[in-house]
N, C-alpha and C positions, 0 to 999 in steps of 0.2 A: 945468297938471300935464306936467311934460316926460316923456315915450312917450319910452324909447330901445330902438331893436334890438341886440344884443350879437353877432355872427355868428363863431360857433364855443363852443366848451366847454371851452376845454384849460386851462391856468393860468393865460394870457393874459386868454382872454374871462371866466372865470371872475375873478380879479383884477380886470378892468373893472370886474363887474357890482359886484362889492367896493364896490369906491372908490368907485361912483356911488351908491351907497346910503348909505352913510355919510358921506357927504358934502353929498347934497339929501334932507331927510327926505321928500320927496314925489314922487321918481320914481319910476316904473314901470318894469321893465328884463326884456324877453323875452330870451332868449340860445338862439337858432336853432344846429340844429347838424344835416347832412345826414345823420349815424348815430343811430338809436334810443337809444342808447348817449353820458353824458358821459362828461369828462376828458381825451376827447382823447390824445393821449401817452402820458398816465399810465398810460392804460387802455391804450394800443393799441403803446406805445414802451418802456416801462420792461421790464426783462428778470424775466420769472415769477417768480425766484429771487431780487431785489428787493427783498422785502418791504414794509422799514423806506419805501423811495423813494415805493412802488405805495402805503400807507397816507396818501399826500398827498391821496388820494380823500377821506376825513374830511374835510380843509379843505374840499375844492371842494363835495361836499357841504354842507355848514352855509352857505354862500354860496347853494347851488340852490334850499334849501331856505328862503331868505329871504322873508318873507309879501310882499314886493315886486319879487321875483325870480321869473319862470315860465321854466323850462327849456320848450324847444320842438324837439323833436327830429322826424329825419325830414324835415325842410324845407331844400330844398337852392337854392340861389342859380345863376341859369342861364339863357340863356336859351331851353330848351325845360322848365323848372319854373318859379322865380320868377322876374325879369327885376329886376338890382338898381335898376335909375328906377323899377320900381315899390314895391319894398319902401323907396325914400327916401320913397315917398308916406306911408308909414303907417304915419310915425313922425317923432319930430321931429328924430332924429340915429339914424346908421348907425354902428355900430363895427366896422371888420373883425379878427378876429383869429383870421384863416385856416392862420397858420403857413406854414412850406416844403413844401410836398405833395412836390415829385421829389427825386431823386437829382441831384449832379453827372455827369456822367462822364467816363469816364476818353481816349474821342478815341483809339482804339488799334484796329489790326484784328485781329479776333477778338473784340471787346467782345458781339457777341449771340449768341455760338455757344450751345446748350442746354448745359446746364450750369454757363453767365455769368450771375448775379442782381445786385444791388443789395439789399447790407445790408437794407434798408429792405423788400424783400420777402421776405426771409427770416425778419426783426422778423415783419412783418405775419402769416406761416403761425401761427410757433409764437404769436402773440398773439391770434389766433383775429377779426383784423378782416376784417371780411363779404365786402372786396374781396380777400381773398385768393387764392390758388390753390393746390394740391391738384400742386404741381411734381415730387415726388418728386426732392428736393432734394436728398437724402442717400442714396438709391437708387444701388447700385452705385459709392459712394464707398469708395477707402480714404485719401486724402489729399486735404486741400480748401487753398487758398490763400485767404490774408483780405488782401484790398488795403485799408492802413489802418491807423492806429495813434493811432484816438480810443476813445472809451470805447467806442461802438457795434462798433467790430472787437472790443473786448473782448469785450464782450456775447456775440454771437455764436460769439465763438473759444470759448469759456465753454460756451455752451449745444451744440456740438458736439462736446464732451469731456465734458458732465455723463451721468450714470447715471440710470436708475429710480429710484433709491431717494431721489436729490435732486430731481428732478424730478415726480417723483407729490405730491408735498404741495403744489406750485403751482397756480393755475389753470388752467394751457395746456391747452389743449382734447386731448379724447382722441388725434385722430385724429397731430398731431403726437408726443405720447409715444409712443405707439406704434411709429412712423418713428425717433423719435430713440434708443429702448431696442433697435429691432433693427438700428441704424446697427453699420455695422463702417470707422467712418472713425479711424483708427491715427496717422494721422499730419495735424497742421494749421501751414501755416505760414504768419504773422502777421506782413506786411510791409510797410516805410513806405521812402520813395523818401527821408526826411530822415534825423538823428540822433536817437540817445536822448535827449537837450535839447531837443530840437523837438518830442518825440510830445505828443499832446493826452491822452492817457489821464488819469486821477487815479492817485495812486499806490495808496489803496484799492481802486481797481478792478482798478491791475495785480496786486497780490498777490494778489487771488481766485484768479488765476489760477496760482498754486503752492501753493495748498491743495486741489487737486483729488483726489479720492480715484484712486488708479492712473494718476496723469498726472505727466509728467515736464517741465520747462519746461528747453529747451535755449537759450543765447545765444552767440554767437560774441565770443571779445574781440576778433578781429581787428578784426571791425566796428563793438563799441564804438571802439576805440581811436582810428579815425579822426574822431571828435568831439573838437571842441577841447576842447568842455563833460566830456568825461570825465576827462580828462587832471587838469583843473584845477576839478572844479563848484564851489568856493567863489564863485563869482562868481555863478554862477544863481540865481534864484529858488528859494525855498524848494521847492516840487512838484515843480520839475525837480530840483534836487537828489535829492530824495529819491528817486525815480526812476532817476537814474542808479544811485544806493546798492542799491538790490532789483537792477537788472540786472546791476551789478557783482557780489554774490554770488552768482547763479543764472551767472554763465558761468563760476563757478571750481567747480562743483558735478560730480561724475565723474554721468555714466549709471549709471542704476539699473535700465535694463531694465524698466519699466512698461508695461502695455497701450497706454497712449496718450503719445504725446509732441506738444507744444506748441514750436514751433519760433519765438522771436523774432528776425527780420531788420534791417537795416538798411542805409540808405544801397542799395536797388536801387529803380530806377524800372521801371513795366511799358512795354515797347517794344510786347507781340503778345500775344496771346493764341490760343493754338496748336491745330488741332484732331486731334484723332484719332478716326477712324470716324465723321466728323461733327457730333462734340461737341468739349468741351473736354479735351483730354491732357496741355498742361503752358502754364506761363507765361515766357512771355521775358522777363527782366530787364536792363537795361543797371547795369550798376555807377556807383555818383556818387560824388562828393566834394563835400567843403565850396568852395564858391566865395570864404570872405572875408567874405560881405556878407550872412549869414545864410539862404544860398538854399545848391543844388546844382548841380553840374553834371555835364555826362556826361564815361566816359573812353572809351565806344567799345568797353566789355568786354563781354560780356553771358554769362547763366547764365541754362540752362532747369531750373524746377521740376515737375517730371510732378504733376499732380492732374485728379481728373475734376469738380472745381466749385471755379467762383471764388464769393467773394461780395465786390463792391466797396465800399466803405464811404470815401469820400473826401468827404463831407460833402450838404449838402440844398441844395434851390435853391427859391426861390417861382414859381407859375406866374400867367399872368394869370388875372385873373377879369373877366369879361365885365362892359364897362360900368366898370372901372374903369382909369384910368389904371396905368401899369406902366413900370420901369427895367428894362429888359431886363439891362443890364452887371449891377446887383447883386442882379437878384432880388425886387426890393421894392415898394411902390405909393411914389412919389414922396409929400412930407410935409412940414409946419414943424409941428414941437412935435405930430406926432398928425393934424392937421388935413390930411387930404389936398389934394395941389393936381392942379387941371385947366391943360396950359400952363402959365403965368405967375401963377397965378389960385387966393385957395384955395376948395375948393368946401364952400360951406354946409352945415353938416351932416353932414357923409361923414369920419370917421375911421379912423386905424389904429394897433396896437398889437400886442406880439407882434415874435412873424418877420417878418411880413411888411411888419412898419413898418423897425425896423432889420438884418435879416438874421440866419441862423442862428447867433448867438452867446451867449454868456452860461449859464448853467445855469436850472433852474427856478425860482431867487428872483429872476434877473434882470427877470422879468417883472411884476416889483411895482413897481418905480419907472418901467417902461415905461407898465405902464397909468396909475400916479397921473399921470405928465406927458400923456398925451391927455387924461383925465378934465378935469386942471386946465382947458385947452385946451376940451373940450366944455360945462362947467359953463360958463365965462366967456362963453360964443355961448350958453346957453341966453334970456335976454333975447330975442334976436332972432329964437333959432329958435322959440319961443312965441309971438312977437308973430298971427301968425295965428289963426285958428278953432281950436276945440281937435280932438284926435283921439278917434278913439273905438278900441275893441278889433279891430285889425287880424284876427281869427281867421276875422270872415266872409268876408275879402277874401284871405286865403288859403284858405281852402275854396272859393271863387272860380277860383279857381287849381288846381283839383283836388288841394290838400294837405289831409290830416286830420294837425295836428301830433299826435305823441305826446308826453304829457306825463308831469309826476312820477313819476306811477301806474303810468304803462307800464313806468318804467325798474324803478321796485319791484317791477313784475310779472316782468320780468328777470332782478331780482337773486334772487326766489324760485325760479324755473326752471331757474338756475346754479347752487342749493344743491342741490335735487333732484333732477338732471344728476349733479353729484359725489356725493352721497349714492348713489346707483343704482350708480355705480361703484366705491364703496369708498373714496371721495375727497373734500375738500373742496371748495370753491366749485371748478366748473369751467366756462369760458366757453363761452357757445353759439358753434356756426363758422361760424355763415352769416347772411345776410337771412334766407332764411325760419324758420329757428328763431327768432332775435331780433325779428321781427314777429308770430309766432303766440304767444309769450308776451305780447309787452308789450298781442296784445287781450286776453289775459285778463282784465284791470284793466277794475275801474267805472270809465268817465267821472269826472274831476275836477270838482268844485263848478264851476268859472269854464266849461265846455263844453269845455276841449279831450277829443280821445278818448286813450286810454290810450297 
């Protein structure tokens, strides 16, 4: 019987587990996660007002409830917890689906000033990630700069402009809701170094900015016209052409005097974050122009944009995992069709799927074919992997390392606690905001029949 560990319970991990049980009628899969909660970025990365995308949790839930799949939360892989080498001894195969856990940096002066944050840190805060910190993101902020023009940049821009009425029905933690409700942010600049035809946001996300109550969107026609694709959008792919059309419409609108203003800016490259009283006071941008090869070049002309908050949204990056090879240039684990490569040789029984395999590209659905490729490699290797002695249940070994996994009943107890918290606040489900609250809720559940703690 093939016993597989999948490290990571986000979409790539769940799709890997799903593909395994669909293709092998006897495989047993343990889905391990450092957190006591499953679903990865679907729980902790999707904006709280995007209920349709968040409903993907229901699909992932059916995978984790499969009779041959077991969720084990609170299991951290690393030298101070469970070493990767030891994990490999407990299973016939291990598939790492750990995503891209950090942000790319701008590499400019002032990037580390108080008031300058990665967009991921802001998202983690309003999504109640247990590692998030209460940093007073919007306290004292009248003007914010969001650097980047992808969907995450649009999400954080929208969250800064949302009001209590729109956010209260979501599962946003109460502290974040209160802070955003009291926010005095009146102006948000979302800035890209290239043009509108090269922006990474989807048209659906972009249009949402135009439907926010008491908020106007402004776009500079002069900046749009710098983009060759703006003058003649016909050759552009359909998605980029639609984006250009939306932006063209906004650029023609007169000011309406709304309480909040979102300014979409293009062809501005961040050069330095300027201090005021020891914290962020402005961002200095260099004007860029197209270089004729799909990139941009600097002009030597600069513009300062006043801001008390900077959110950097310029992409994700994978981080090394102890015991695994790592390609520092790409931020990925070297592999061949999902098989981890050490030096010049494939490592038997070690695999990757998701962003740590291919880099932070694609949408959630892209993880399906990615997982299937890895599973095909794993199952082709299965006869060799299971040729030795049979492996027993790894729970005893995990406990020997001081790990008491939180099983599915523990997660269900967390769900019940979040529903109860929301009811007490006159809201729907409200996420528990920290490790203590999550673990306390999980421990109220009865042990699973297989012996896992809640």
